[in-house]
Backbone as CSV, one residue per row, in Angstrom:
resi,resn,N_x,N_y,N_z,CA_x,CA_y,CA_z,C_x,C_y,C_z
1,MET,0.848,-1.175,0.000,0.000,0.000,0.000,0.894,1.238,0.000
2,ALA,0.548,2.216,-0.790,1.363,3.422,-0.910,0.495,4.661,-0.681
3,VAL,1.128,5.696,-0.218,0.474,6.975,0.017,1.181,8.003,-0.849
4,ASN,0.513,8.465,-1.912,1.080,9.469,-2.825,2.461,9.081,-3.341
5,GLY,2.648,7.828,-3.673,3.900,7.387,-4.262,4.964,6.997,-3.256
6,VAL,4.696,7.060,-1.974,5.645,6.620,-0.951,4.965,5.541,-0.114
7,GLY,5.743,4.659,0.485,5.179,3.609,1.323,4.672,4.161,2.640
8,ILE,3.980,3.308,3.368,3.399,3.722,4.646,4.483,4.128,5.643
9,LEU,5.541,3.326,5.751,6.630,3.662,6.674,7.309,4.966,6.268
10,ALA,7.539,5.134,4.976,8.149,6.374,4.489,7.220,7.561,4.734
11,ALA,5.915,7.361,4.588,4.957,8.441,4.845,5.001,8.871,6.300
12,ILE,5.165,7.913,7.219,5.259,8.248,8.637,6.540,9.029,8.908
13,ILE,7.660,8.574,8.358,8.939,9.247,8.589,8.951,10.632,7.956
14,ILE,8.544,10.715,6.693,8.531,12.011,6.003,7.492,12.940,6.627
15,GLY,6.331,12.393,7.000,5.306,13.203,7.652,5.779,13.753,8.979
16,GLY,6.509,12.928,9.737,7.079,13.404,11.002,8.067,14.531,10.795
17,PHE,8.912,14.393,9.767,9.888,15.440,9.475,9.191,16.710,8.994
18,ALA,8.176,16.551,8.142,7.424,17.716,7.663,6.712,18.411,8.822
19,GLY,6.136,17.631,9.722,5.481,18.217,10.898,6.463,18.916,11.808
20,TRP,7.659,18.325,11.972,8.690,18.950,12.803,9.138,20.271,12.188
21,LEU,9.341,20.291,10.854,9.716,21.535,10.186,8.637,22.602,10.363
22,ALA,7.383,22.193,10.219,6.276,23.140,10.396,6.214,23.640,11.829
23,GLU,6.472,22.744,12.788,6.479,23.134,14.197,7.540,24.200,14.449
24,ARG,8.715,24.011,13.906,9.795,24.987,14.080,9.481,26.296,13.365
25,PHE,8.927,26.206,12.164,8.623,27.388,11.365,7.519,28.220,12.008
26,MET,6.522,27.550,12.577,5.369,28.242,13.163,5.541,28.507,14.654
27,ASN,6.701,28.181,15.235,6.971,28.363,16.668,5.881,27.730,17.529
28,SER,5.656,26.469,17.277,4.657,25.705,18.010,5.365,24.589,18.759
29,ASP,4.756,24.057,19.801,5.342,22.949,20.550,4.253,21.914,20.770
30,VAL,4.192,20.936,19.859,3.091,19.980,19.915,3.529,18.551,20.198
31,GLY,4.793,18.206,20.070,5.267,16.867,20.377,5.441,15.989,19.147
32,LEU,6.095,14.858,19.341,6.478,13.959,18.249,5.273,13.381,17.517
33,PHE,4.324,12.805,18.252,3.187,12.159,17.605,2.306,13.162,16.867
34,MET,2.157,14.337,17.419,1.381,15.371,16.738,2.118,15.857,15.493
35,ASN,3.463,15.921,15.554,4.237,16.280,14.366,3.977,15.297,13.237
36,ILE,4.009,14.006,13.556,3.770,12.978,12.545,2.360,13.135,11.976
37,ALA,1.385,13.307,12.868,-0.002,13.461,12.416,-0.173,14.714,11.564
38,LEU,0.410,15.825,12.001,0.298,17.069,11.234,0.923,16.935,9.858
39,GLY,2.083,16.280,9.781,2.745,16.107,8.493,1.945,15.239,7.543
40,ILE,1.435,14.110,8.038,0.668,13.199,7.176,-0.677,13.820,6.794
41,ILE,-1.398,14.332,7.782,-2.697,14.952,7.493,-2.512,16.195,6.633
42,GLY,-1.438,16.939,6.889,-1.147,18.113,6.073,-0.905,17.760,4.621
43,ALA,-0.198,16.659,4.383,0.034,16.219,3.008,-1.273,15.794,2.341
44,VAL,-2.134,15.134,3.087,-3.429,14.717,2.545,-4.288,15.938,2.227
45,VAL,-4.313,16.910,3.144,-5.086,18.138,2.921,-4.553,18.886,1.701
46,SER,-3.243,18.998,1.594,-2.645,19.667,0.438,-2.993,18.932,-0.848
47,ASN,-2.990,17.595,-0.805,-3.338,16.810,-1.983,-4.781,17.054,-2.393
48,ILE,-5.689,17.162,-1.422,-7.093,17.434,-1.727,-7.253,18.814,-2.354
49,ILE,-6.555,19.803,-1.800,-6.624,21.160,-2.343,-6.082,21.199,-3.758
50,LEU,-4.934,20.538,-3.985,-4.361,20.510,-5.330,-5.250,19.749,-6.305
51,ALA,-5.879,18.661,-5.844,-6.769,17.885,-6.709,-7.963,18.726,-7.150
52,ALA,-8.409,19.629,-6.285,-9.514,20.512,-6.645,-9.133,21.431,-7.804
53,PHE,-7.850,21.725,-7.930,-7.359,22.564,-9.022,-6.799,21.738,-10.177
54,GLY,-7.002,20.422,-10.130,-6.565,19.558,-11.222,-5.094,19.186,-11.182
55,MET,-4.431,19.353,-10.049,-3.022,19.001,-9.926,-2.881,17.865,-8.917
56,ALA,-1.761,17.163,-8.988,-1.488,16.084,-8.043,0.017,15.989,-7.834
57,PHE,0.424,15.281,-6.800,1.848,15.103,-6.553,2.110,13.676,-6.127
58,SER,3.345,13.252,-6.306,3.772,11.940,-5.824,5.274,11.990,-5.608
59,GLY,5.770,11.104,-4.787,7.191,11.064,-4.487,7.485,11.667,-3.130
60,TRP,8.645,11.299,-2.591,8.960,11.700,-1.222,9.237,13.183,-1.084
61,LEU,9.869,13.820,-2.070,10.169,15.253,-1.958,8.882,16.080,-2.007
62,ALA,7.989,15.734,-2.920,6.707,16.436,-2.996,5.898,16.189,-1.731
63,TYR,5.956,14.963,-1.204,5.243,14.644,0.039,5.775,15.493,1.182
64,LEU,7.089,15.686,1.239,7.695,16.522,2.279,7.264,17.974,2.140
65,VAL,7.338,18.519,0.945,6.995,19.929,0.718,5.525,20.188,1.022
66,PHE,4.649,19.354,0.473,3.231,19.589,0.681,2.782,19.180,2.074
67,GLY,3.485,18.243,2.692,3.223,17.934,4.097,3.558,19.118,4.984
68,PHE,4.676,19.788,4.683,5.076,20.989,5.427,4.047,22.101,5.256
69,ILE,3.651,22.344,4.023,2.673,23.401,3.756,1.342,23.091,4.432
70,GLY,0.891,21.851,4.303,-0.372,21.458,4.926,-0.311,21.516,6.437
71,ALA,0.821,21.101,7.028,0.974,21.157,8.483,0.965,22.603,8.974
72,CYS,1.608,23.502,8.242,1.572,24.923,8.608,0.142,25.456,8.562
73,LEU,-0.606,25.044,7.542,-2.011,25.463,7.454,-2.812,24.926,8.635
74,LEU,-2.585,23.676,8.997,-3.318,23.091,10.127,-2.958,23.771,11.447
75,ILE,-1.698,24.116,11.638,-1.287,24.831,12.849,-1.959,26.206,12.899
76,ALA,-1.981,26.896,11.746,-2.610,28.220,11.696,-4.107,28.127,11.972
77,VAL,-4.772,27.111,11.431,-6.201,26.929,11.681,-6.439,26.605,13.150
78,GLY,-5.590,25.776,13.722,-5.706,25.431,15.138,-5.544,26.637,16.028
79,ARG,-4.618,27.504,15.672,-4.435,28.739,16.457,-5.635,29.651,16.328
80,ALA,-6.207,29.749,15.124,-7.364,30.605,14.913,-8.576,30.093,15.691
81,VAL,-8.727,28.781,15.768,-9.864,28.209,16.486,-9.712,28.422,17.989
82,LYS,-8.484,28.346,18.497,-8.251,28.541,19.927,-8.628,29.940,20.398
83,ARG,-8.489,30.910,19.530,-8.763,32.300,19.904,-10.206,32.518,19.824
C-alpha cells in the first residue's frame, strides 16, 4: 500500500519530518506524535486542495513539501480556532 507514491513507513517518517519543520517554522510545541499526524494529514489536505485545481503530486520530496505546507495550514487553523 502506498500513500502518494511513498510507502506507509516512508509516509510516517517524512510526515514526522514535515510536521517537525512546520512546528519549528510556526513556533509551536506539539510533540512527536502530533508532528507525525500534522505532516501526514497536512500532506493529505494539500493533496485534496491541489486535486480541486486539477493538480497532483507523488514522491517523497513532494510529500515533504506539501506535508510541510499542509501542516503549517493546520497549525494556523488550530491557532485561529483557539482564539
